[in-house]
C-alpha positions as CSV (number, residue, x, y, z in Angstrom):
1,M,21.7,2.5,15.0
2,R,23.2,-0.8,15.9
3,L,21.2,-3.4,17.6
4,T,22.2,-3.9,21.3
5,A,22.9,-7.5,22.6
6,V,19.6,-7.4,24.4
7,A,17.9,-6.4,21.1
8,V,19.6,-9.3,19.2
9,A,18.6,-11.7,22.0
10,T,15.0,-10.4,21.9
11,L,14.6,-10.7,18.1
12,A,16.0,-14.2,18.3
13,L,13.3,-14.9,21.0
14,L,10.8,-13.4,18.9
15,A,11.7,-15.5,15.8
16,G,11.5,-18.6,18.1
17,C,8.1,-17.5,19.6
18,G,6.0,-19.8,17.8
19,E,8.1,-23.0,18.1
20,R,8.9,-22.5,21.9
21,A,5.2,-21.7,22.6
22,A,4.1,-24.9,20.9
23,R,6.4,-26.9,23.3
24,D,5.1,-25.1,26.3
25,A,1.8,-24.2,27.6
26,P,-0.4,-22.3,25.2
27,V,-0.2,-18.4,25.3
28,T,-3.2,-16.3,24.8
29,V,-2.9,-12.7,23.4
30,V,-5.9,-10.4,23.8
31,F,-6.2,-7.7,21.1
32,K,-8.6,-4.8,21.8
33,H,-9.7,-2.9,18.7
34,A,-12.2,-0.8,17.1
35,R,-15.0,-2.6,15.5
36,M,-14.3,-2.8,11.8
37,F,-17.2,-2.0,9.4
38,G,-18.0,-3.9,6.3
39,D,-16.0,-7.1,5.7
40,D,-14.0,-7.3,8.9
41,P,-10.5,-8.5,8.0
42,V,-9.3,-9.1,11.6
43,P,-10.6,-12.9,11.9
44,R,-8.7,-13.7,8.8
45,L,-5.5,-12.0,10.1
46,V,-5.8,-13.8,13.4
47,A,-6.1,-17.2,11.7
48,A,-3.1,-16.4,9.6
49,F,-1.0,-15.6,12.5
50,E,-2.1,-18.6,14.7
51,A,-1.3,-20.8,11.8
52,R,2.3,-19.5,11.9
53,H,2.5,-19.6,15.7
54,P,0.9,-22.8,16.7
55,G,1.3,-22.2,20.5
56,V,-0.2,-18.7,20.4
57,R,-4.0,-18.0,20.3
58,V,-5.4,-14.7,20.0
59,R,-8.5,-13.5,21.4
60,T,-10.1,-10.5,19.8
61,E,-12.3,-8.0,21.6
62,A,-14.0,-5.2,19.7
63,L,-14.6,-2.0,21.3
64,G,-17.3,0.7,20.2
65,S,-16.9,2.9,17.2
66,S,-16.6,6.1,19.4
67,S,-13.1,7.3,19.6
68,D,-13.8,9.0,22.9
69,E,-15.2,5.9,24.4
70,Q,-12.3,3.9,23.2
71,H,-9.8,6.4,24.8
72,Q,-11.8,6.3,28.1
73,F,-11.8,2.5,28.3
74,F,-8.0,2.3,27.7
75,V,-7.2,5.1,30.3
76,I,-9.4,3.6,32.8
77,N,-8.1,0.0,32.6
78,L,-4.3,1.0,31.9
79,E,-4.2,3.4,34.8
80,G,-6.0,0.8,37.2
81,S,-3.6,-1.9,36.1
82,L,-0.7,0.0,37.4
83,G,-2.3,0.3,40.7
84,R,-3.3,-3.2,41.0
85,G,0.2,-4.4,40.0
86,R,-1.2,-6.6,37.2
87,G,-2.2,-6.5,33.5
88,P,-5.2,-4.6,32.3
89,G,-6.7,-7.6,30.8
90,F,-5.4,-7.2,27.2
91,D,-1.9,-7.2,25.5
92,V,-2.2,-5.4,22.1
93,M,-4.2,-2.3,21.5
94,M,-5.4,-0.5,18.4
95,L,-4.7,3.1,19.1
96,D,-5.6,6.4,17.7
97,V,-2.4,8.0,16.4
98,I,-2.8,11.0,18.6
99,W,-2.9,8.8,21.8
100,V,0.6,7.3,21.4
101,P,2.6,10.1,23.1
102,E,0.2,10.3,25.9
103,F,0.2,6.7,26.6
104,A,4.0,6.3,26.3
105,R,4.4,9.3,28.7
106,A,2.0,7.6,31.2
107,G,4.1,4.4,31.1
108,W,1.4,2.3,29.6
109,L,3.2,1.2,26.5
110,L,6.0,-1.2,25.8
111,D,8.9,0.4,24.4
112,L,9.3,-1.4,21.0
113,T,12.6,0.2,20.2
114,P,14.7,-2.9,21.1
115,W,12.3,-5.2,19.4
116,L,12.6,-3.7,16.0
117,E,15.2,-3.8,13.3
118,P,16.5,-0.1,12.7
119,P,14.6,0.5,9.2
120,E,11.5,-1.2,10.2
121,L,9.3,2.0,10.0
122,D,11.0,3.1,6.7
123,P,8.3,1.6,4.4
124,H,5.5,3.6,6.0
125,F,4.3,7.0,5.2
126,P,6.8,9.6,7.2
127,A,3.7,11.0,8.9
128,A,2.8,7.5,10.1
129,A,6.2,6.8,11.5
130,A,6.5,10.2,13.2
131,A,3.2,9.5,15.0
132,A,4.7,6.2,16.3
133,R,7.8,7.9,18.0
134,W,7.9,10.0,21.0
135,D,11.1,11.1,22.9
136,G,13.3,9.3,20.6
137,R,11.7,5.9,21.0
138,V,9.2,3.7,19.2
139,W,6.0,3.1,21.1
140,A,3.7,1.7,18.4
141,L,3.6,0.3,15.0
142,P,1.6,2.1,12.0
143,W,-1.3,0.0,10.9
144,N,-3.9,2.1,8.9
145,F,-3.8,5.6,7.6
146,N,-6.0,8.5,6.9
147,V,-5.4,11.9,5.4
148,G,-7.7,14.8,4.8
149,L,-8.6,15.7,1.1
150,L,-10.9,17.6,-1.1
151,Y,-13.7,15.8,-2.9
152,Y,-15.3,17.4,-5.8
153,R,-18.0,16.9,-8.3
154,A,-16.1,16.2,-11.3
155,D,-19.1,16.2,-13.6
156,L,-20.1,19.7,-12.4
157,L,-16.6,21.2,-12.8
158,A,-16.3,19.7,-16.2
159,R,-19.7,21.0,-17.3
160,H,-18.7,24.4,-16.4
161,G,-15.2,24.3,-17.8
162,L,-13.4,24.4,-14.3
163,A,-10.3,22.7,-12.9
164,P,-10.2,21.4,-9.3
165,P,-9.5,24.6,-7.1
166,T,-6.0,25.1,-5.8
167,T,-6.8,28.1,-3.5
168,D,-9.6,29.2,-1.3
169,V,-10.3,31.9,-3.8
170,D,-10.5,29.4,-6.6
171,L,-13.0,27.2,-4.6
172,A,-15.3,30.1,-3.7
173,W,-15.4,31.4,-7.3
174,A,-16.3,27.8,-8.5
175,V,-19.0,27.5,-6.0
176,R,-20.5,30.9,-7.1
177,R,-20.4,30.0,-10.8
178,I,-21.8,26.8,-10.5
179,Q,-24.6,27.7,-8.1
180,A,-25.5,30.8,-10.4
181,V,-25.8,28.6,-13.4
182,E,-27.4,25.5,-11.9
183,R,-29.9,27.4,-9.7
184,D,-30.5,24.4,-7.6
185,P,-31.6,25.6,-4.2
186,K,-30.6,22.1,-2.7
187,L,-26.9,22.3,-4.1
188,D,-24.6,23.6,-1.3
189,G,-21.1,24.7,-2.1
190,Y,-18.4,23.4,0.2
191,L,-19.0,21.0,3.2
192,W,-16.6,20.6,6.0
193,Q,-16.5,19.6,9.6
194,G,-17.3,22.6,11.9
195,K,-18.9,20.7,15.0
196,Q,-17.3,21.3,18.3
197,Y,-15.2,18.2,18.4
198,E,-11.9,16.7,17.1
199,G,-13.0,17.1,13.6
200,L,-13.1,20.9,14.1
201,T,-9.5,20.9,15.3
202,V,-8.3,19.0,12.4
203,N,-10.0,21.4,9.9
204,A,-8.5,24.4,11.7
205,L,-5.0,22.8,11.6
206,E,-5.5,22.3,7.9
207,A,-6.4,26.0,7.7
208,L,-3.3,27.0,9.6
209,W,-1.1,25.0,7.5
210,A,-2.7,26.3,4.4
211,S,-2.0,29.8,5.7
212,G,1.7,29.2,6.3
213,T,1.6,28.8,9.9
214,T,0.8,26.1,12.7
215,L,-0.5,25.6,16.0
216,L,2.6,24.9,18.1
217,G,5.9,26.4,17.0
218,P,9.3,24.7,17.4
219,R,9.7,25.7,21.1
220,G,6.2,24.9,21.9
221,E,4.8,28.4,21.4
222,V,1.1,28.4,20.8
223,F,0.1,30.1,17.5
224,P,3.5,31.4,16.7
225,D,2.3,33.7,14.0
226,A,-0.9,35.3,15.4
227,G,-1.8,37.3,12.3
228,R,-1.8,34.2,10.0
229,A,-3.7,32.2,12.6
230,E,-6.3,35.0,12.6
231,G,-6.5,34.7,8.8
232,A,-6.9,31.0,9.0
233,L,-9.9,31.2,11.3
234,A,-11.2,34.1,9.3
235,M,-11.3,31.7,6.2
236,L,-13.4,29.2,8.2
237,R,-15.8,31.8,9.5
238,G,-15.9,33.3,5.9
239,W,-17.1,30.0,4.3
240,V,-20.2,30.2,6.3
241,A,-20.7,34.1,6.6
242,R,-20.2,34.4,2.6
243,G,-22.6,31.5,2.0
244,I,-19.9,29.5,0.3
245,S,-20.7,26.8,3.1
246,P,-24.3,26.2,4.4
247,P,-24.8,27.3,8.0
248,W,-25.2,23.7,9.3
249,V,-21.6,22.7,8.7
250,S,-21.0,24.6,12.1
251,A,-22.7,21.5,13.8
252,A,-21.6,18.9,11.1
253,D,-19.2,15.9,11.6
254,E,-17.6,13.5,8.9
255,E,-20.7,11.4,8.3
256,L,-23.2,14.2,8.1
257,T,-21.2,15.8,5.5
258,R,-20.3,12.7,3.8
259,R,-24.0,11.7,3.3
260,A,-25.0,15.3,1.9
261,F,-22.1,15.2,-0.6
262,G,-23.0,11.5,-1.5
263,D,-26.6,12.3,-2.0
264,G,-25.5,14.9,-4.7
265,R,-26.2,17.9,-2.6
266,A,-22.9,19.7,-2.6
267,I,-20.0,20.7,-4.9
268,F,-17.1,20.4,-2.7
269,L,-16.3,18.2,0.5
270,R,-13.4,18.1,2.9
271,N,-13.3,14.4,4.4
272,W,-11.3,11.3,4.8
273,P,-10.4,8.6,2.0
274,Y,-13.1,6.2,3.4
275,A,-15.8,8.1,1.8
276,M,-14.6,7.5,-1.8
277,D,-15.3,3.7,-1.5
278,L,-19.1,4.8,-0.5
279,F,-19.3,7.4,-3.4
280,Q,-18.2,4.6,-5.9
281,A,-20.5,1.9,-4.4
282,V,-23.3,0.6,-6.6
283,G,-26.4,2.6,-6.3
284,S,-24.5,5.7,-5.1
285,P,-26.0,9.0,-6.5
286,V,-22.6,10.3,-7.3
287,R,-21.0,7.0,-8.5
288,G,-18.4,7.9,-11.2
289,K,-18.8,11.6,-10.7
290,V,-16.3,12.4,-7.9
291,G,-12.8,13.5,-8.1
292,I,-10.1,13.9,-5.2
293,A,-7.7,16.7,-4.8
294,P,-5.4,18.4,-2.4
295,L,-7.2,20.8,0.1
296,P,-7.3,24.6,-1.0
297,R,-4.2,26.7,0.0
298,R,-4.6,30.4,1.1
299,L,-1.0,31.2,-0.1
300,L,0.4,29.9,-3.3
301,S,3.9,30.0,-1.7
302,V,3.1,27.2,0.8
303,P,1.7,23.6,0.6
304,A,-1.8,22.8,1.9
305,P,-1.3,19.3,3.5
306,G,-4.2,17.4,4.7
307,S,-4.0,16.1,8.4
308,T,-3.1,12.7,8.9
309,G,-4.7,10.3,11.1
310,G,-5.4,6.5,11.5
311,S,-4.3,3.8,13.9
312,H,-1.3,2.3,15.5
313,L,-0.6,-0.8,17.3
314,G,0.6,-0.6,20.9
315,V,1.5,-3.4,23.3
316,S,0.7,-3.0,27.0
317,R,3.8,-2.6,29.3
318,S,2.2,-4.9,31.7
319,T,1.5,-7.8,29.3
320,R,2.5,-11.2,30.6
321,H,3.4,-12.4,27.1
322,P,5.7,-9.6,25.5
323,E,7.4,-11.8,22.9
324,A,3.9,-13.2,21.4
325,S,2.2,-9.7,21.8
326,V,5.0,-8.0,19.9
327,A,5.1,-10.8,17.3
328,F,1.4,-10.2,16.8
329,A,1.6,-6.5,16.4
330,R,4.5,-6.7,14.1
331,F,2.6,-9.4,11.9
332,L,-0.4,-7.0,11.7
333,A,1.9,-4.1,10.7
334,A,3.7,-6.1,8.1
335,E,2.9,-6.0,4.4
336,E,1.0,-9.0,4.0
337,A,-1.6,-8.1,6.5
338,Q,-1.8,-4.6,5.3
339,R,-2.5,-5.8,1.9
340,I,-5.5,-7.6,3.5
341,L,-6.7,-4.5,5.1
342,A,-6.3,-2.6,2.0
343,G,-8.8,-4.8,0.2
344,G,-11.5,-3.5,2.3
345,S,-12.3,0.1,3.4
346,V,-9.0,0.8,5.3
347,L,-6.0,2.3,3.9
348,P,-2.5,0.9,4.5
349,T,0.4,2.8,6.0
350,R,2.9,1.1,3.7
351,R,3.6,3.2,0.7
352,R,4.3,0.4,-1.8
353,L,0.8,-1.0,-1.5
354,Y,-0.8,2.1,-3.1
355,H,0.7,0.9,-6.4
356,D,0.0,-2.8,-5.9
357,P,-1.7,-3.9,-9.2
358,A,-4.3,-6.1,-7.6
359,L,-5.3,-3.4,-5.1
360,V,-5.3,-0.5,-7.9
361,A,-7.5,-2.7,-10.1
362,T,-10.3,-2.6,-7.3
363,R,-9.5,0.9,-6.0
364,P,-8.4,3.0,-8.9
365,H,-8.0,6.1,-6.6
366,M,-5.1,4.5,-4.5
367,P,-2.0,6.1,-6.5
368,V,-3.7,9.5,-6.2
369,L,-4.2,8.9,-2.4
370,H,-0.6,7.9,-2.2
371,D,0.5,11.4,-3.3
372,L,-1.9,13.1,-0.9
373,A,-0.9,11.0,2.1
374,L,2.8,11.6,1.4
375,A,2.2,15.2,1.7
376,G,0.0,14.8,4.8
377,R,1.1,16.2,8.1
378,P,0.5,14.7,11.6
379,R,-1.2,16.6,14.2
380,P,1.1,17.9,17.1
381,V,2.9,15.0,18.5
382,T,2.7,15.7,22.2
383,P,1.3,13.9,25.3
384,A,-0.8,17.0,25.8
385,Y,-2.5,16.8,22.4
386,L,-6.1,15.8,23.8
387,M,-6.0,18.4,26.4
388,L,-5.0,21.0,23.8
389,S,-7.5,20.0,21.3
390,T,-10.3,20.0,24.0
391,S,-9.4,23.4,25.2
392,L,-9.1,24.8,21.6
393,Q,-12.4,23.5,20.3
394,P,-14.6,26.2,22.2
395,E,-12.5,29.0,20.7
396,L,-12.7,27.5,17.2
397,S,-16.3,27.1,17.4
398,A,-16.9,30.5,18.7
399,A,-14.9,31.9,15.8
400,V,-16.9,29.8,13.2
401,V,-20.3,30.8,14.4
402,G,-19.3,34.3,14.8
403,V,-19.5,34.7,18.5
404,K,-15.8,35.8,18.8
405,S,-13.6,37.5,16.3
406,P,-10.9,35.4,15.0
407,A,-8.4,37.8,16.7
408,R,-10.2,37.3,20.0
409,A,-10.4,33.5,19.6
410,V,-6.7,33.4,18.9
411,T,-5.9,35.4,22.0
412,D,-8.1,33.5,24.3
413,A,-6.8,30.1,23.0
414,R,-3.2,31.3,23.3
415,R,-3.7,32.1,26.9
416,Q,-5.5,28.8,27.7
417,L,-3.1,26.5,25.8
418,A,0.0,28.3,27.1
419,Y,-1.2,27.5,30.7
420,I,-1.8,23.8,29.9
421,L,1.6,23.4,28.4
422,S,3.3,25.2,31.3
423,G,1.8,22.6,33.7
424,L,3.7,20.0,31.7
425,E,7.1,21.3,32.2
């Protein structure tokens, strides 16, 4: 794709953003972002950007850690700004990847396509780049990344002569064998996120993919292979019903399961990469005892990708400073800034950094995470995703706890989700 004359002019303006702003009145860009835990890299990144753009100042405003609360904040302020005919009070936003199509369709995001070089998204993981696009345009820039993976107690598997499981049958057999020999009533088998929230949707999507099917077909059909979808939900229910997973996983989220595994009270765990840094921390009961692997598949003939997640950077369509705002977003998404992010507890979206010698020296598991992230799969990229997920969660929960059969849950979910999608046509 060749750059249009407008795009070339835009890029020229972007390149001269710092110099022109220095000559004119100072520009302030407001960056709304989720609160960073641990060593917050945002102040360092802002200082580096301002040093290169002397006429631009960045004011950062952290939101709470709850994704639902962040989403509500953005929706209220972005929707309200359109009615008032003025900006929402911020320029650059840290967005959950699943919000990008919704915000783009609503007209809240600046179309970044003319501002970018054609190959600008190529260095990022394909799943991260896919989540930045909607309707053939680029609406956000990948910033940090997540992928679902399997943690396992490497010391326990080695003690019992077992390799990391590749299928659900392998995992169940390993749990039975280890628990039978260890005879520790406090040692659970497989922990995952079964609480009725977004985490359950993610676990269900991974079960669908591991079963060779998906939630939405190529023409938007819900559960295109009902038989395999029922099998995927039966697998989730079976973990609990057969005692492979403790009953409390039906009310568990990431942190509850992470803490239990980190205390040495489980053999396997499905979670995100952030947990590895905590497992390897000084004083951790499982330090040096944890391995990571792909999630188990149900069919050997299909891959079992982990769901991808993370955050993207969007620019408000109502910003009064588009050049400075886009420049700041591009700076944060660039390799230098992502290297700083990767030095903390956040994973970058740029593939090359997973083999950076300095980063690997402090986080030796990064090359393995690269391969898992490369195989990761984004959740359905649709403006209706949150509505679909919210409507799906009660059906998934009913199947997990045994209130509904997997077949009934699939049938009821099909009807509800098809109705939601029909309203968008």
